[in-house]
N, C-alpha and C positions, 0 to 999 in steps of 0.2 A: 704095670708101673705107670704112674701119671707123671705129667711134665714137673709138677712141683716136687716129686720125689726124686727126680733125676738131678735136682740142684744140690751140689755138695755144700755143706755148712760145717764150719768148725764148731767146736764145743761153745766158744764164746758167742759165736753167731747165733747158735741155737738157744742160749740163754737170753739173749736180747730179743730174739724173735718171740719166744714165749712171753717175756715181760711185755712187749709192745702188743701181743694179742690180748693179754690180760687187762692192760691199762689204757689202751687207745681204741678208737673207732675208725673204720675205714672211710675213705673219701674226704678226708679233712675235717670230718665231724667233730673228732676230739684228738688233738695232737699233743705230743709231749716234747719237753726239752730233754736233754741228756740226764739231768739230775734224777728224775723218778726212776729211770732205767737203772742208773747207778745204784740207787737204793734197793731196788728190787733184786738186782743181780749180785750186789756186793762186789762189783767190778770197778776198776779205776775209770776215770772220765776218758782217758787216752784209749783204753780198751773198748769202752762203750762207744765212743765216737767212731773208731775204726770199724767195729762190728756193725753198728747201725748203718753207716755209709755203704758197707759191702752189701748189706741187706737191701739197700735202696738200689744199688746197681744191679742186683739180681732180681728186681721187681717184687721183692717181698715186703718192702716198706716204701712209703711215700713221704716227700718233703713238701711242706707247705709254708709260705711266708706271708706276712701281713695278716696274722691271725689276730682275733679279738676275743676278749673274755665274754662271758654271759652279760656283763655290764656294759659292753660296748667299748671297753678300754683296749687299747693297743697292747698285744701280748708278745709280739716277735714272731719267731718261726719255730717249727717243730716238725717231728716225724710221727707217722701213724702206721698202722698195719695196713696192708692191702688185702683184698679178697684172697689172692693167691697166698699171701703170707698167712692169713687166718687158716686156710686149708693146710698148709704145710705145718703150722704149729699144732693143729688138731691131730695130725699124723705123727707127731713126735711122742716117743714113749716116755 
């Protein structure tokens, strides 16, 4: 059993982890606000926020602020998958 397998996730956290793995890139290369995760998981904003922040605390998601668009415009802050998060998402049935 690997270290990422020993981290306990709720069903909502698992859904958000899979959405982050599908929609974002690690190391802040491509981050998301909560809205795309809400759309992908069909969960409420409150549940997405709570779940993604829990993933952050567990090291499976990363938070970045001061993000810019490809056009160089300020885009705010967002979350992305981490390498550990991607490994865990790939182990999810």
